[in-house]
Structure formats: structure tokens, C-alpha cells
N, C-alpha and C positions, 0 to 999 in steps of 0.2 A: 269514701271518694267524693270529692266535690263535684257536683253536677254543674255543667256550664250554664251561664246566665243569658241565654240567647233572647235578645229582643226586649224582654220585660225586665223591670228593675227588681231583682231579687237580691236586695242589698244585704246577704248573709255570707262579728268581730268575734310520834304517833299523835295527833290533834288535827289541825286543819291542813297539814301537809305543805305549809308555805313558809317555813322559817328559813329553809335553804333549798337550792335547786334540787337536791336529792330527796328532800322530804316534800316535802310537799311541792257672669256672662250669660249665655243661654242656659236654659234649664231643660231637664229631661221631660218628655211628655208621656212617659210610661205610666201605666195604670197602677192602682194600688189595691190592696186587699184588706179584709177585716183584721182587727187586732189579734184574733186568736191564731192566725196563721203564722208559722215560724219559717215558712219557705218562700215568702214573697215580700216585696216591699210593703211595709206596714205603717199604718198610722193608728194610734190609740184614741184618736178623736171621736167623740160621740156627739159633739155639739152640732147644731144646725144653724143655718142662716135664717133670716126672717121669712124667706120663702120656704116652700115645702122640700126643696132639694137640699141635701146635706152639703155643708161647706167642705170644699176640697182643700186640704192643706197643701202648702207649696212643696214641690218636689225638690230633690237635691240637684245641685248644679251638674250639668251634663258632663263637663270635663272631670269633675271630682269623681263621679260615678264610673266613668270610663277608666280612670287611672286605678281606682279601687278594684274594678273588675280585672284589670290587667294583673294586679298582684295576686288575685285569686287564681287566675289562669296559670300564672307562673308557678304556683304551688299546688298543682293538681292532686298530688298525693296527700294533701292535708285538707281538713275542713276548716274554712276560714270565714268569718262573718263579722260585720261591723254594724253598729246601730248609732245613729246620731239624732240629737234633738236640741232645740234651743233651750237654754236655761229658762225656767219659769213657764215653759209650754210643753209639758211631758206628753200631751195628746198629739204632738206633731212628730213623734218618733218615727224615723225611717230606718229600715234595715237593708243592708247590702249583703247578699249571700244567703245560703240556706242555713238558717240558725237553728240547729238541732238543740233541744233543751239539754243543758249540761250541768254538771255539779258546780256549785258556786266556789268551792274551796275558800280561800281567805278573803275574797271580795265581800263575803257575808259579814266580815268584821266591821264593816261600815255601819249597817243598821244595828249590829250588836253594841257598838260603841255609843250610838245614839240612845239606845235603850238604857244603858248604864248611866249616861248623863242625866236622864230623866227619872232615875230611880233614887232611892235613898243610899245606894251603894256607890259612893264617890271614890273612884280609884284613878286619879289623873296619871300616875306613873304607868300603870298597866294599860290604860287607854292609849297613851302615847306610844308605848312599846308595840302594842298590837297593830297600830295604824302605820307607824313609821318604819318598823322593822319586821312586821308580820310575826311577832313573837307569839308562838302558840301557847306557851305556858301562861303568858299574861292574858291571852284571850280566854283560856280555860278558866282562869280566876274570875274574869269578868262574867262569864256564863254562870259560874257557881254563885257569884255575888247576886245574881238575879234569881237565885233559888234552884237553879238547874231544872232538868225535866220540863214538865208542862209550864211551870211558872216562867222559866227563862224563854222557852219557845214562844209563849204568848206575848211576852214583852218585846221580843225581836220582831215578831209578826206585826205587832201594833205599830212599830216604826215603819215597817214596809207599807202598811196600809196608810199611814199618815203621809207617806211619800207617793201615794197613788197606785201602789202595786197591790192589786186586789186578789191575787191568786197564789203567790209564792208561799209555800208552807215550810216551816223549819222543824225538822225532826226533834222531838223532845228527848229521845234517847239515842245512843250510839247505834248506827245501822251497819257500819263497816268497821270491824275490829281494828284498832290501831289508829283510828282517826276520830276527830271530834264529831259530836252529833250535829252541831250547827254547820260545820264545813261541808257536810254531805247534802245540804239543801240543793234542790234543783231550782236554778234561777234562770228563767228564760231571758234571752238577750234583750228583746224589746222591753220586757218588764224592768230589767236592770237599767237600761238607758233612760226609761221614763222616770224611774226612781231617782236616778242621778240628776236628771233635769230639774226635779223638784227639790233635791237635797239642799242647795244653798238658800232656798227660800223657807225652809222649815225652822220654826222657832227652836233656838238652842243648838243649832247645828254648827255654828261657827267654830267651836273647838275641834270638831271632826274635820271640817274642810281645811282648817288651818294646819292640822297635823298631816293631812294628805298632801300638803305642799312641802313637807319635810321628809319624804321617804328616803331611806338610805341609798347610797350610791349603787350598790349591787342589785337593787330592785327597781332602778329607774330606767328600765327598758321600755319600749313602746312609747306611750304618751309621755313618759319621763324625759324624753329627748326634746320635748317642746317647751320652750321657755314659758315659765309661769303656770304650767299645768299642775293640777292637783289630782292625785290618783291613788288607787289601791289595786294591787295585783293579787292573783291567786293561782295556784298551780298544784298539780298532783296527778298520779297515775289512775287510770280506770281500765277495766278489761278491754275497752274498745280503742284505747290509745291514751297518750299523755295529753292532758288538758291544761292550757294556759289561758287565763282570763285577766281582764283589766277593765276597770271603770275609771272615768276621770272627767275633769272639767277643763276645757281649753279656753283661756281668756282671749277676747278680741277687742277691737277698738270700740265696738258698739254693743258689746255684751259677751255672753259666754256660750259655749257649746258643750253639751253633755255627750260623752262618747262611751260606748261599751264595745269591747273587742273580745273575741274568743277564737281560739285555735285548738284543734285536736290533731295531733301528729305523733311522731315517734319519740320525741324527747323534749326536755325542758329547753335545751339549747336551740333546737329547731323551732320550737314554739315562740321563744322570745325573739329570734331572728325574724320570723314572719311578722311578729308584732311591730318590730322596728320598721319593716317595710311598709306596713299599713300606716303607722304613725308618720312616716316620711311623706306619704301622700296627703294626709290630713294637714301636715305643716305646709306643704307646697300650696295647698288650696285654702289656706287659712282665711283669706279675705272673702272666700265664697262659702264658708261654713254657715249653717243656720244658727243665728245668734239670738239671744234674748236675755232678759234680766228679770229680777223679782219685782213684782208690782209694788 
């Protein structure tokens, strides 16, 4: 059950179970917390200014936060959270909602594809299918091409680290029968948004981000309704409810915004409908989003 966000900015968005819905202005002055928290507005910044006091990252626009919170209140029976960051500045990630650590499902195919592109196993057709259609068989072949087990796990984790995610671990073996090893990775929302903010700036990532702009129609819910967005979704059942996740990059006139969304509710249809509502708020406040670009 989503807990209300009173007063403070708690800005909490068989294989990988994601080939089909059945398978898989003014700014807010609220306070922030340390990056390790998943239940409050977070910033992953550890940088400091020239003085002894740490630099305070800019907060999200007040109206944007208010409208996102309204979506959360409207869906009290679901767990909904959103994380936003300027492209190129993953340390400025902000989270709206109580971001419970959840299974990645097919969103993990993004670092998997990066790992393959940087390996000796070149598989452009499978890489495209895994990213644009969330093809589980293609993603499994990519995993096997990395050596499966610990070799593949290490390769995908290396890409996560390259994107600034220092703590997400990828299981080397299947942990839930009927689903892929990599799809069951627990990927915290703030970490996912931070990685996505770094993604366009990573060497060799352009084939991945380009494919993310060509996701098939049936999977273009949520951020897919925003013109020019590049995205990857993931979904599947868990004992605590049906999880729908999405990461993406929203372009703007002065740069891009990385977004990560997650919903835990009763079904795929309910989850994607809530994603649409969240994305509509993001689209409405597009001019007020935190934007950035690669140095």
C-alpha cells in the first residue's frame, strides 16, 4: 500500500517475463536524504563545493512534484514511484514515491546489450530484438554468448558499474524457475535512473539508445507516449504483486532527462495504465524537467 507523501518530497516510478503482457516556475523547498534511502527524495551526489558544506542539488519543480503526487494518491492501492535525473548528471537523481527495491525484469536487457556490444560476441539481430521487442529468447542467447553464469553476470555488472551503479548485482544462475537469471536482478529505482542518466554518455552505447527509440507499438506505454523518448520496459509477476517497470530518456530543447518508473499492482493492464498517467504528467511538465547533456 502506497504511504502518503505528506510535506516531504518522497518522490517514489519462461526468461525475463517481458515478451508479452502475460509473460512477463517555482521549485520545491523540501529536504533530501542520502542515496541509500529508497523511501525519500534522493540524490546520489557525493560531490562538495569549495566550502566545507556539501553542494545541494536542485530540487524538482514544485508543480511537477505536486502532479506526480496526485497520480500516486489516485492509485492508493498500488505502489508507484518515479526517479528523474538530468542526462550526464546521474548524481542529481531525485525520487518521487516510496521506491521499494523491485525485480528488474526486462529493463536489465539494456546493460546486457551493452555488455554484448563490448564483447567478442557480436549479435546485432538478437540485440535489436531484445531491446525493441523484449524478445526473451534473443536475450537468453545474448546472455549465453557472454558465457552464461558468472562470466555473463560479471560482464553485465561491469556495464552497470561503468554507468555509475555501484551496487546492483546480477544473479549468475536462475533463482526463480521459469525465468531468466538476469531478469531477476533487483534494480533499485534510484540506481536505475542514475544509470540511465549516464547511458547516452557511455562509449559504445549509441546502438543501444538508438534501438530504444524503436520499441514496438504494443510496448510503447508510459514514456513511449512522449515524442522522441527512448525507452525499455519490463514486467512480470511476483508474490507481492505484478511489477511493471520502465527506464527511458526524454529529449528536451536544452538537453535530456533520464526517467525510471515502477509500479507494483494487480495486473499488467493496471500497471501500464498507471505508467501512462505518470508519463502524461512528465509530458505536461516537459519544460520544467531537469535536463542535461554529455560533456
